[in-house]
N, C-alpha and C positions, 0 to 999 in steps of 0.2 A: 504494500500500500504506500503511495507517495506521501511524503511528509508535508510538502507544500507545492503550490503551483510553480513550475519551472519556466519562468519567462525568458531567461537568457542563460540556460545551463551551459552551453558550449563556451560562452564568453566568461562565465564565472567559475568554470571548473578549476582553473589554475591561479586563482587570485592569491592564495596563500594567506597566512595569518598576519603578515607584517604590512599589509596595505592600509592606507588611510582612505576612508570614504567620507567626503565632505560635501555638504550642500553648497551650491554656488550662491554667492551673496545676492539677495533680492535687490538691494540698492544698485549693485553693479549691472544687473540685467535691465532694470528699469531705465537706468541712465543711458546704456549703450544700445538697447534694443527698442526703446521707445514704445510705440503703440503695439508693436508685434509681441511684446512681452505679456504673458498671461500668468497670473499668480497661482493658478491651479496646477501649472506644470511643476515638476519636481526634478530639476537637473542635479545630478549627483556626480561629483568629480572623484575618480579613483586614482590614487597616486601610489607608485612604488618607490620606496626609499633609496634603492640602489641605482635608480635611473635607467634600468634595463629597458623600460618601455616609456612611451609617452602616456599621458593621462587618457583614460577612457571616460567618455561622458555618457551616462545613461540618462535618456530623456523619457520620463514617464508622463504620458498624457492620459488623464482620466476623462472619459466621456460617458455621461449618464445616458445621453440620447445619441445613438450611433449616427443618426441622420445629420447631426451637426458636425461630424468629423470631416476634415478636409485633408487629403494626403498632400495636396499642394502646399497648404499652410504648414503642415508638419515638416515637409522637406525644406521649405524656406526657413523655418525656425531652426532646424538642425544646421543648416549652412551658416546662419547668423551666429549660432553658438560656437561652431567650429572656428569661425573667424575670430570671435571675441576671445576665446581661450587658446587660440593658436594650436589646435590639435586636429589631426585627421582621423582620430579614433572615436567614433560616435556610434552608440548603440541605441537606437530609438525603440522604445517599448510602449505600446498602446494598450491600455486596459479598459475594456468596455464593461460597464456594470451590468448591462443587459445584453440581449441577443444582438448580433451585429452582422446579420446576413446581408449580402449585397454591397458591403463596404469595400471600397478599393483597397487593395493590398500592395499594389505595385504601380510605380510611375516611371514610364519610359519615354524619354524625349530624344528625337533624332530626325534624320532625314531619310532619303531613299537608300543610302548605302551604310550608314553608321548610326549607332545609338550613342548619344553623347551624355545622357544622364539616365542611370538605372537605379532607382531608389525603392527600397521596400523597408518594412519594419517588422518587429516581433509583435504578434497579435495575441491577445488573450481576452476572450469574451467569457466573463464569469458565468453567464447563464448557460453556457455550453459545457461547463465542467460538472461532473457528477458529484452531488452531495456525499454519496457513499464513499467516494475516494478520499474525502477530507474530513469526515465527521469526527474522527478521533485524532486529527493531526496535532502535533505538538508545536506547530508554527502559529503564532498569534494572528498574523494577517490572514492565514487560511481560515482559521476559526471565526474571525470577525466577519468574513465575507461569505460564510455559509448561506445566509438568507438570499444572496444573489445568485447562488448556484442552481442547478437543475434538480428538481425533486417533485414528486406528486403533491398536489395541493393538500391532500389529506395528511401529509406528514409535516406541515408547516410548524406545528407546535413542537415536534421533536427537533426540527432544525433550529428553532429558536432556543430550545433548551441546551442543545449541544454548543451553540455559539456562546451562550451565557456561561456554561461550564468552562468553556475554553478560556475566556478572558479572566474568569475568577481564579483559575488554576495557574495561568501563565503570566498575568500582569499583577505585580505587587503594589503598584502605585494606586492609592484609592481615588485620586483625582482623575487619573486616566481611566480607571474602571467605570466611573460615572459617565465619562464622555463616551466610552465604548458602548455602554448600555443604551445611551441615547441613539447611537449609530445603529445598533442592532434593532431597536424598536422601530426606527424609521423604515429600514429596509425589510424587516419581517412583516410589518403592518398587520399584526394580529387584530382580529375583530374582537368584540366583547365576548362572544362565545368561546373563541380560541384562548383568550386570556383566562377565562374561567376554567377551561380544560387544563391549561398550563398549571394553574394553582392547585387543581385536583390531582394531576398526574405527577407533578414535581413539587410537592408541598415544602420540602426542606429548602430547595433552591429558591423558591418564590419568597419564603419567609426571610431567608438570609439576605437576599437582595433588597427586600423591602426595608429591613432594619438598617442595612448598610446605606441605602439611599437617604433614608430619613436622618440618620446620624450625620452623614456627610453634609446634608443641607443645613442642619442645625449648627454644625461647626462652622460652616461657611457664613451663616448669618451672624454668629457670635464674633468671628474674626472681622467681618465687615463692620460691626458696631464698634469694636475696639479700634479698628483702623480709623473709623470716622471720628471717634473721640480724640485720638492722637492728632489727627490733622486739624481738628478744631482748636486744640490746645496750642499747636504750633502756630496757627494763624493769629491767635490772640497774643501770644508772646512776641511774635514778630512785629505786630502793630504797636505794642507797648514800647518795644525797644526803639522803633523808628521815631515814636513821639518824643522819646527822651534823648536819643543819641543821633538821630538823623538816619539817612539811608544806610542800610546794612551791606557790608561787603559780601561777596559770593561765598567766601569760606564760612562766614557766620550763618548765612542762609542754609548752606548744606549741613552744618552742624545741628541746626534746629530741626531740619527735615528728618534727620536720622535719629534723633533722640527719642527715647521711650516716654510714655505718659508721665511717670513719676518724676523723671528728670526735668521735663518741661514745667511741671508744677513747682519744683524747687527753684528753677530759674526765674519763673514768674514772681516768686516771693522776693527774690534778690533785687528785682528791678526797683523796688521801693527805696532801698538804701544805697544801691551801688552808684558809684560816681563815674564808671566807665563800662563799656561793653565787655571788656575782658573780665571785669569783676563778676559779671553775670554768668558768663559762659565758661569760666575756668573749671 
């Protein structure tokens, strides 16, 4: 049974453990590619420390609606990125969240005697992958995308349960877990009857996730309130200091912004008797 979808297995087979995989800076792309840059693209730069190879650029283009995909646009984008990063090693990967029948997979430009541009990409349509092949995968991405794969409609609840089990077991970060749960909810799109069936068939998982989501939201609200109080205290202190000592230097503003609530209260009390800014913030 495969562990995860193999989008670029031949290209990735000899990467080794000493490569660096870095996202290309968004600001750099916006500045150099202008209107052709799209934030949903995920260009990743792969570098070898010994310099044996040039960098390989993986371009992943996510398309929810295959009808919006343009192979001409992708080819143009790959050429722009190759020029921007001064590399000839580009691996374009297109992931379609749904079926992608009839989508162009190759672009050939030429004349009567020669082909001058022959462009194609690695294609993965999640709806064409079998849920059975990935239901127990230990790859987090594969488990999260289970609701987009192919399965009988009557097994939707099982698919949802396997996706939830996957990120619960494979993702330790509680904030990411909550984000992934929202993702699975959107793409699984269980109706009320299916949600009731999930609660009945998977009571332990449903209760665990309910408690987790509620606790995380409560912690988020509490953190938000504490942060709001800290920001309020910082604004009050900064205003008092300006009234007494004039405009604040950037170093003092940064010091105030980084201080905790108790420190801010202590500094506010010092304003009454201090004769200099340094006396308050020492």
